[in-house]
N, C-alpha and C positions, 0 to 999 in steps of 0.2 A: 771509733775507728775509721771506719768507712768518711764520716764526714771531717774529720782532721786530716787523712790524705786528699782527700777531693781538691785542698786548693794545690798541691804538687802534683796534680795528675793535667793539668790544661793544656799539655801538649800531649796527651795521650791519643796514639793512632786506631791502636787495635787490641781489644778486648774480649776476654772467654770468662765468664763465669760457671758457678753450680749452685742450683739450688736455690728457692725462693728467698731464703735472707739474703743472698747475694745480691740477687735482683733487686730487693729491696734499698739494699743500700745504696744500690748506683742512682738512684735519686737527687744524692748529693754531689753526684758529678755534675764536673762543669768544662768540659775535654771538648771545645767548639767545633774540633779538629778532629773528631773522632771521625773515623771510616768506617769501620767492624766490629757487630757485636754479635757474639757467638753466643747462647747460652744452653746447658745442659740440666736437665732434672727441674724442672719447669713448670713441673703440676699446677702450683699453686698458685702463678704468677697471675694477677688480677690486670684488667682492662685500666685501671687507674694506675697500679705502678707501670706497665708498659708504656702507656701515653705520655706520664711525665719522663719516662728514657725518651722517648723520639724529638719531646717537645723543647727538651735541650740540646740534643744534636743533630742539628739541621742538615749539617753535612753529610749524615750517614749516608752509606753505598752499600753496607750489606748486614741483613739482619738476619739470622739463624734460630730460631727454637726447638729445641726436638733432642732424643727422639720422643722422650715422655710424651703424652699426649696434653693439650694446653688448655685443659678442660673448662678454666674460667675466663678465657680470653674469646671476644665476640668479634664481630664483622666492627662495632664500632672504633673496637681498638685498630684494625685491620684499615679504615678509615683515618684515623687520627694519623698513622703512619705514613700515609700515603699525602694528608695534607702536613705535615712537616717535615719528609724528607724527601725532597723536589729531587734530592743527586741517585735516589737510591738504584741500585743494579741487578741486585740479588734479594730475596726475600723469602726463605723457606719456613713453615711453619705447619706443625703436627698435632694434629689431636683436634682442633677443631669441629664444634656442633656443625653450626650452619654458615657459611661462607655466601653473603648475598651478593646480589648484582649491584647493589649501591656500591658497595666496600670492593668490589673486583674492577666496577666503571672508576673510580675515583685512583685506583693505582692506574689503570689507563690513562685518565686524565692529567693526571698530575705528577705521574713519575715516567717521563717520556724516555728513559734509558734502564728502565726493567726490562733486562734481559734473561734473569734467572729467575725463575718462580716456581714455587713449591709449596702446593696444600696437600699433606700428607695425613691420612689415616683419618679423614674429615668424614662426618657424616652427609653432609650435602655441600655442594658444589652448584653454582650457577653457569651452568656449561656454555649457555650462550655466551651469556656476560663475560667470560673468558676468551670467547672469539675475537673481542676489541678490545684485548693487548696485544698492538699488532708490534709491539717492542720487543718482545718473549722470544728469544732463540732458543731456551730451555724449559719445560713443563716438564713436571713431573705432580702425577696425581694417585701415586703410588697408595694402595690400601685405603681408597677411599669407595665410600659406597654409597649405593643408590645412584649412578649414572645412568643418566641418556645417553645410552651409546649414537644413538642416530643423531641427535642433536649436537654430540661431542664431536662426531665424525662429518657432520655436515658445516661444522663454525671452525673447528680449530685447522681443519686442512688447508684454508684458506688463509692462515697466517702466514705474513709473507715472508719471516725470517725464521719461522721455527727449523729446528736443525736439529734435535733432538727430543723424545717426548718419552717419558714412564709411565708406563700404565699398569705395572707389576701388582702382582696383590690383589687384582679387581676381577669382577667378572666382564670382562671385556669379552666379544665373543669373536671370530674369524670375520665377517663380515666389516666390524669396526674397523679391523685391523688390515683387513682388504682395502677400503676405503684409503685409511690413513698412506699406505704406502704406494696407492695409487694414483692418488688425486693431490696429494701434496707436494710443492716441486721443490721444496728447500729442505725437506726434511731428509735425515740421514741415519737417525737410528732410533728404530722403537725398541723399546725396553717392556718387552711382557713377561717377565720370569714371574715364576707359579697363579699362574692364572688358569685356575681350576675348568673354564668353560671352554675356553682356549686347549687346553689340553686336550680335552673329553672329544675333538674335531679333527679328522684325520688329513683335513684338506689343505691345509698349511703347511703341512710334512715338508713337502718342495717350493722353500718358502723364496729360493734363490731365483725364482721367477720376477721378482722384483727387484731389476737392475736398479745399482747403483744405490740401493737401499738395504740396510741392515737390519734383521731381525732378531733378538735374542730371547730366546725362551727356552724352557726346561726340556727341548724334543729336538732344541738348533745345538749346535758345541759353542758354547759360550766364545772359547779360546778363540776357534775358526772364525766367529763371526767377527771380534776384534779384532785379529790381525786382519782380515779384509775390507777394514776401513780406509786406511791408506794405499793399498793394493799394493804390499807387499812382498811377493810369497818368498822371499829371501830370508826372511825369519822364522822359528819355528814358532808354531802359534804361542805354547805355553809360556815363549819369549818375551809378548807382547808389551805387557808392563813394563819390562826392563827396556826393551825397544823407548815406549814413550818416555820413560824419563831418560833417557841420553837427549831424543830427538827437544825436549821442554828446557834442558840446559843449552842448548845451541841455536835453536829457533828464535826468535825473535816476533813469531806472529802470535800475537797474544790471543787470539782467535782459537787456535790449535789447542793451548794451554789451558784455556777454559774449558774447550770441549773435552778434554780427555780428564779437567779435574772433575767437571758435571758426571762423564760414566762411572770414574772412581766412586764420586760421591753415592750415586743411586744403587750402584751394584753392591754398596759395602751393607749400603742401609738395608735394601729390600734380604741382604741374605741372613740380616742380623734379625729382623722383624721373621722373615722363613724360619731363621733356628729356633727363634723361642716358642714358636705356635707349633713347631716338631710335626708336621702332615707325615701321612703315615706316605710309602712309595715312594721317599726320596732318598733312599740310601747307595743304588746308585747314582744319581749324581752328587752328592757329599762325597762319594768315597772318588770318583773319576773327575771331578770340576771342580765343588764347592770347596773342599778344605784348601786346594790348590791355588783359588782364587782368593780365598781369606790371608792364604800366608803374602799371596804378592801383593795386595790391597795394605798389609801391614806393612809396607816398604813406602807407601806412599808420602808423598810431601806433602801433604794434610793431615794437621795433627787429628783431626776429626775423624777422617777414614780411617787412619789407624787404631786408634778407640774402638771402631765400630767393627771392624775387622776382629780386632782383639777379644772384644766381647763375644763378638758370633763364632768363632774359635770356642770359648769357655764354653759354650752356650750348646753347641751343633755335640758336641760328642756328650752330653749329660743325657742318658735317659730316664733314668728316677733320681730328679734331687733330691728325695726328701730319705732316701737308702744310698746317697753316695753311690751309684750304680754308670758307671760310662759304655759307651760305644766301640769295643777294643779296635773294630774295623775301621771305625774313624780318628782313633787316638792313633792309632799307627801309621794313619796314610799321615798325621799332622809330624810324624818323628820321622816320616819317611822322605819328607820332602824339605826336612833342616827345619822345622818348627821350630823345637826346643830351642835351640840356638838364638834363633829371631826373637822369640819372646823373652830371652834372657836378654837380648840387648835393648826391646825395648824397656825392659824391667830397670835398666839404669838409665833410663832418659832424667833428666834433670823435672820433666812435664809431671806432674801429679796425676793428671787425667790418665796417662799413658802408664806409669808406675803401678796405680790402683789395676786397669784391666790386662796387662800383661802378667801380674803376679795370680789372679782373678784365674786366666786360662792355667797358668801354670800348676795351680791348686787345684785345680779339677783335671787337669791331662793326670795328676803324680796320682788320682788311685788307680792307676795302673803301675803293676808293680814293674815294670821294666823300661817306663817313661820315665817314673821315680829315679829307678837306676841312671837314667839318661841326664835328669836334669841334676841331679848328685855330681857326676863326670863332669859335667860343664859347667860347675860351679853356682849351679841354682842355689843349694844352700847358703852361702855364705849372703849372696844378692838377696834372698828373702829376708836371712836372719837382719841384714840393713833395715831391709824394708818395714821390718817388726818394728823399727825405732821410731818412724818415721811420727810427728808430729799430725798428720792426717788423717782423720781416723779411716776413711776408705783408704788410704794404703795399707794403713796397720793390719786393717782385719783381713784384707785378701792375702798381704802376706803370711799372717798368723795363720787362715785356712788353708796356705802351701806348705808353712811347717808341720801343719796337723796332719795332713795326708801324708807327707814324706815320713813323720815319726812312724807309721804304723809298719814301716821295714826296720827291723833289727838294726840291720848294716847300718843307719841313716841316723840312730840315735846319739851316738860320742859326736859325728861328724856336726850333729845341729848344736851341742852342747859345747865345743870348741870353738863353734862359730860365734858363739856368743846368743845362742837364740833362748836359752832357757832365760836369762836375766832379761833379754828385751820382750818375752813373754811373762813374766813376772808385771816387771814394769808397766805392761799394757795395761793389766785389771789395776793397777793404783792410778793410772795416768787417766782411767773413763771408768770410775766404779761404779757409777749410776747412768741410768737411761741407754744402753749400748750393747744394747744384749749380743749383737751379732760379732761383734769385736772379743766379746767375754767368755761367749762359748766355746769362739775357735780357739783362743788363747787357753782357756782351760781343760777342752779338746786335746789340744800340743801338749799340754803339761800332763795330764793325764796318762800318754803314749806315752811319754819322757819316762815318766815316774814310774812304769813298770820296768824301767832298766835297774839294776841297783846301779850302777857309778851316777846315772843320770838322776837318778832318784833324790842323792844326797846333793846334786849339783840343783833340783831345785830348791832342797831344804836349806839350802846354804843363801838362795838368791832371796829367800823372804817368802817363799812358795807355798809353806805352811799355813801362814798369817793369810795372804792374798786368798788362799782356796777358801778356808775358813771362812773369811771375809766372804764372800760367793755364798757360800751356804749358808750362813745367816740373813744375810739382807738381801739377795738378788731373788727378785721373783718369778722369773723366766724360765721355763719348765726344763729350756735347751740348758741352760746355764747351770742351774740346779742339779743337773743327770752328768754335767762333765765334771762339775766341781767334786761331788760326792765321789763320782769313779774315779778321780785324781787323788783325792785322798784315801780312796780302800787300795791304788798300787801304790803309794807312796807306804802307805801301812805293813805292805804284805811280805817284805821283807826279811822278816821275822831275827835271827840274831846278828843279821849281816850289817845292821845300823841302828841309830838309836831311834829311826822315821816314827815308827810304832808308837812310839812311847814320848816323842814329840805333838804330833798329831793331838793324840788323847789331853797331853796337858795344857793343848792352846785353846783357851779363855774360848766357852760357847761351844767348842767343838762338836762334843758328844751330843751335846744338848740340841744341837743344829740337826743332828744325823737323825739324831729320833725323831723328830719335827718331820724330816723329812719321807722316814718309812709311811708317813699318813697321807701325803701326796697324793692328787687325785691322777697323775701321770705314771703311769707305770713305769717306766725307763726310770724316774726319779726315784721311785721304791727300791725296784732292785738295786742300784748302785749304792742308796743309802744303806739298804739292809748289808750288803754287801763288803762296804768300809767298816759298820760294825762287826759283821763277822772277824776280818780282818782285823780290826783294833782289840777285841775279844782274845787274843791271842796274848795279850801284856795284862798281867794278874792285875795291877792297881786301873788299865781300862776296865776290864771287865766290870769291878767292880763299882766303877764311877756308870759306865752306861746303866748298872743297874738301879744306882742312884737317879740317875737322870728320865727314870720312865722308862730304861729300853727292854723290857719283861714284858711289862702289860703290851707297849708300841710291837714289839715283833710277835709275840702272838697272835693279839690282834690281826696282823698281816700274815700269818700264816693260816688264820682262820678263813682269812677272804681269798684265799690266793689260790682255792681249789680249782679255777676257771682262767687262772692266771699261765703267762708265758712257764716256762723251764727252768727259764733264768731266774725268774724273781720266785720261783714255788725253792730253787737249789736255796739261794741266797738266805730265803726269810729261816730253811730248814738249818742251814751251817751258821748261821748267825744264832740260832737258838743251842745249837751243840756247841758254839764258842761258849758262851754264858754257863750254859749246865756243867761246864767243868767245875765249877763254883759248887757246892753241896748248896749251900743258901738259895743260890738262883737255881739249883734244881728244884730245889721245893716250892722256889716260889712260880717256878715254870709250869709246876701240877699243878698247884693250886690254881693257877687263871687259866689254867682249861686248856695248856697246851701241849698235853695227850693227844686227842682227840685229832686235830688237824697235823699231827705228825706220824699219825696212824693211818691217815688219809695218804698224807706224801711217800709214804713206804710202799704204797698199794703201786705207786706210779710206776709205770712204763719206761721212763727217761731213767735213767743209769745215774745220772748228779744227781738226781732229786731223790732217789729211793736209797741211794748212799749217802748222802749229807744226812737225812731222817733217821738211818739205821745209826749214824753215829748219833745224832741226838738222843733217839731212845735208850740208847745204851749208855750215858753218860746217866738218864733220866732213873734207868732202870736199878742203880746202885741204891738208888734210895728205896726202902720197902715198901713207904705208902705209894711215892711213882709206880714202882713196880707191880703193885695191885690195881692200880687204873689201867695198866695198863691192860693188864689181863681182863678187867670190869669191861674194856671200851674196844674188845675185839681184836688186840694188838698181838695174841698171841699167835694166830693165823698168817697176819698180815707180816710177822718177822718170820716164821717157820718157811711160807713161800719166799721171802728173800733169800733166805738161809741154803735152801734146796736151787732155786731157779736162777736167780742173780746173775747176769752175765761179769757183775764185779765181782770179784776176790773181796777187795775190801768190805762190801757190803753185805756179803754174806758170814763173812769174820764176824764182823761188827753184830749183826745180827744174832751169829752165834753165842755172843761174848754178853747180850743182853740178857736174852734166855738164858744164859746160864747164869747172871747176875741174878734172874729172876725164880729160879728155881732152886740155888743154894742152900737155903732153908731160912735165908732169913724173913722172906714175906710170907711164909708158914707163919711163923712166930710174930709176926707183925698182923695177919690176917685173923690169927685166933686172940690176939691179945684184945683189939675192936669186936673179935666175933662175938665174946663173952655177954653184949651186952644186945647183942644185934636176934633178931629171929629168923634172919637171912642165914646166919652162921652154918647151918648144916647145908644149904645149897651153894653156898661160896666153896665149901670144901670139896663137895663133890665137883664143884667146877675146876678148881686146882687140880685135881687130880687129875682129872682128864688133859686139861691145859697142858700140866706136868709130863705127862706118857707123852704127848703129842712133840713136845718142846726137846724131849732127850732122846727119843729117836731121830732126829733131823740134826742135832748136834753130833749124834754118833756120826753119822753116814756125813756129815762134814768132814768132821776131822780124818776119818776114814778115806774120804777123797785125795787126799795129800799123803798117801802112803801107798807107797806100790805091794801090793798084795801078798806077791811071792816072796818077800822080806818076813813072811810067817808057816813059810811052807817046812821050813825044818823044824825039827823040835827044838833047837838051841836059834835062839835068836843072836845073829852075830853082833859083836860092839865093839868092829875095828875102827878104826878112823875113816877109812876109805868108803866105810858102809855106810858111819852118820853122816860126814859130809855129802852122801849120795842123797840121804834122808831129808837133810834137811837142803838140798838143792829145791827137791821136789816140793819140800813143806813152806818154801821160803815165800812172802807174800811182799811183794818191792814196796808199796805201799805203806803198809803195815811200821817199817822203818819212822816214817813221820809222826806219829801217835807218840804223847807225852803222857804217861801216868802219873798222878800222883804217889804218896807212899802208903796212902789208905787204899789205892786201887791195888797196888803190885800184891800188899799186903791181904789184901781178900782172893788174891789167888795163889798165891802161896798157900792160906790155910784153905782154899777147893781143892790143893792136894790130898788132905787129908780126910776129906769126903769121902763118906762109903759109897756111894755113887762112882763105879770107874768111868760113866762118861762123861760125868762132870771132872774127874781126876785128870782125866786124857785132855780134855778141851784147856783144863786150866795150863797144864804142862806146855800143850802148842800153844798157848797166849804169850807165855813167859819165855818160850824161844824165839815169837816172832818179835819181842819188845828188846831181846838182848842180842841178837843177832851181831856182829862185828859188820862196823859199816852202815849202821842204822843211827839216824840223827840224833836218837835220843838215848840209843842202846848205855850208854857209857852211866846216864844218870840212872836208868831202872837198875845197871848192874850194882851202884853205888849203893840204891835202896837198898836192894836185895845183902849185900855184903854188911851195909847197917847194920841190917834186922838178924843178923846171924842165922842166915839161910841155908848157907853152904850145907851143915851138918845134915840136917832134914834130908836134903836133896841126894845125899850122900844114899843115906837110908832109902828111902825111898825107892832112887835107880836099884837098891838090891835086893830091895825084897820080895821074895817070891810071890806075896799078895797083891803087888802092884802090876795092875792090867798091862798088857804090851805093847801097846802105842802111847801108854803113859810114861813107863820105864824108857821104853826108846829116845820119847820126848827130853823126859826129864835127866838123860846122859848127855842129848845133846847142850840142854840148857847149864847143867856141870861145865861141860865144854867149855862154853861161851862166857862162863863167869872167870874160867883158869884163862880162858886169851887175855880180857881185860886187866886182870889181874897183875899179867906176865906185860903187859902194855904199861901199865901207869907204873911199874916198878923199873922200866928201863930209862 
């Protein structure tokens, strides 16, 4: 491509490129009149490439490579620049290891017009040789190490034209600074921002003794210093950049324009580097000056200054990049000074570099909810959705990051969908399916947030999101992408009956197999999200069986066994996925056989409410099978469930623990134990163990049920059954979350059978459970009522409610249950 375009670019004057690939392409260029070359992200550019570029373009006046370190460029390339470019006026290079005297002297000898020289973030430079570049007006050695300041000040102060000197981020001390400011006749500005040795010495705090000279440092006011350069006291210091921009429009003095451009450039570069290092103790500077400086510099006429400032803005607000934490004070300072609108204007630029850096800043700032709201109000969602369609990967990646952060807010999700953001994000995955982990993680993360909304989840599916996300889960090896893809699939499958995305994910080829494999990932976040996805998917009957066929039972039992020291999030999802799978009797048996009981008991002992609640749900399902019930007893599960039943702050955990204990001691496990015990020498000890466990369980089941009944109800000899009293009991007894539980016909039948159990505690527990499952308004109440009506249970319930032998608690709950059935029957007949 570059070779074919080379012949069409012979009259090119200005060129800016990004990356070493672009630099390598420049060797084909034959633009003899090329004046300016500027390159970013040139870390891997070599001496050979740079030498060939300059050899073909002898008219070059400006060469700039950075801010990334040019680690593979040596002084040999600098000498080639000097020999090949006699008209050179500006040279700025970053991150060169050694800048030798021979290289600098070659520049002094062969480039007589060289006025702007920068060796930034270098390891070594020859101080004495720099004193021989007598043409230089602006010199920057910011960030350069190992400078011998006594030699430097003794040589550089004699440079006859030196107007500006940038020593920011170096170890310069007050002696050298004083020497420069007193001895140099031509020097106007010395920039020494973020120089720790200088800042530790208080002798220069009253720097205004250097008349006609300006020192820019953290202990000075940068705006005041800049305003004093032209000695115009009519302007407010913070308006100085706007004043300069107007001045450059009217003045024909190139020297003033060059001077202002240099100041903008060195400050933007130093602020970016300082933001990247984020040294301690600069909060006041960032809040009082730094943010305003960056925002002013973003309005520069220089594209690279605008980009550096936008990047600096994106960087200085971040406190913890890994956890997406930002400094709220700094972020608010940006918003207060009109930064959001300014960034959005930059994002609309035709220049892709500006688009990318502005989008990055918007993305980082949008972690703050107030700023996200401001971005949305200013039309930022539409702008970012448009940038997400860019064919430039860096632009699309940062735009996707912005949509990811904005989509955290519920109020922004539909706006993103309406702006075409969903389709743009899905298209990104298909556009760069391999080797572009950054853009894929951001796109999948944004889709995961959007999929949490019911309407948006349907938009994701409609746009081909299910296929795209499954493709990532199956093929991508980067853990960040895997985690977000699994989270997105989990959220797509989380909407139950409101749409068919759950079934759609399960039907996508390879989806369930990929998620089962991800539960074995070495990365905890991936395991957690994969288990969460399998949990949600297991609510669909077909998916539940398909997960089992794909090895899900074995994988999830292994996950539960290995997560005793993991995060509560992983523990909850591992237990939850087993809970979902264990709805099937076959899966329940398989979980018990694979060793799932001990880890679930361990998780039931967790102090974390979400963990022990899901573990209780899984154990409840497992206990339906008498073989599993016996395993729970043998593995010490009764004390764990009893503790939950009596002590958990979660009503649901207490409820399901009580139901698990009721299953275990309603007689079926005893029959099973007797059957297998006839050939076992341990049968006697097991029987004794069962008796002790039964007494403990029934005692706590009874206490649990009674905790939902006002004891004053039983004070009178005859218990009232008025509608008002029954309504009061229902209100007190109702466990709101229990309305989300869905029981099978076999489970409902077992509770009905339990009502006939001779034990009064089990009768009360069964009636209490059936009451919860049939309360009007419950998600599956009509389903449960239908099961009971089909089984013809109403007659028995009326008999039990009227029987004098029925315990008082069971009698009241049975009457409420009958009222529930009548309510649903009346509703269905309307």
